[in-house]
N, C-alpha and C positions, 0 to 999 in steps of 0.2 A: 570497155572503155568509158560505156557512160558514165559508170561513177566517177571514173577520174575527173570530166570535166565538170560533172556537179563539183565535187571536192576545190576542185579549181577555184570554182566561178565563188563556192561559201567563201575561201578563205578569201578571195580578192575581194567580199565586202567584207567582212570582217576588216582586212587593212583597211580600205575605206575608213570606216566604223573611226578605227584607232586611231586614224591621222586625223581625224577632225579632234580630236581630245587634246592632239600636242598645243603646248603653248609656244608658237612659233616667236622668235624676238625680231625683235624692231630692225631697222635697218639702220639707227645709230646703233646699236647695241650691236650690230653683226661689226660695225665701220671702227667702234671702240674698243671690242676685243682684240679685230685685228691687229690695230696698230698697238697695242699692248705685247702680240706677239709677234711680232715683226722688229720692235725694239725690246723686247727680250733677247730674239736672236744676237741680234747686233750685238748689245752690251756684252752676250754668253759667249760670242764672238768673238770679239775685242779682249778678253778677258784670255781668252785659251790661247789667242796668237801670243800674247805679252807672254805667259807662265811658257808657252813652246819655246817664245824667242830666249827667252832667259834661262830653260834647261837645256836649251842648245847650244849656246856660251860658256856654261857651269860647264857641262860637259866638253867641251873643248879646251877647255882649260885642265882640266882631269887631266883627260887623256895625253896636250902635250907634256 
């Protein structure tokens, strides 16, 4: 049981050391990336909505 605790403590110490090495992005970079993702999702959903409507109308014409 004691060995498990020692392994856990060692693991958490190593995690802490590795987290100090991480190059965290600046707030401005995170906000910019978030805006890019939101705009991209909006454009893609708009495109897919238009394609869906067009295919729906085409299928309606074919079925009649």
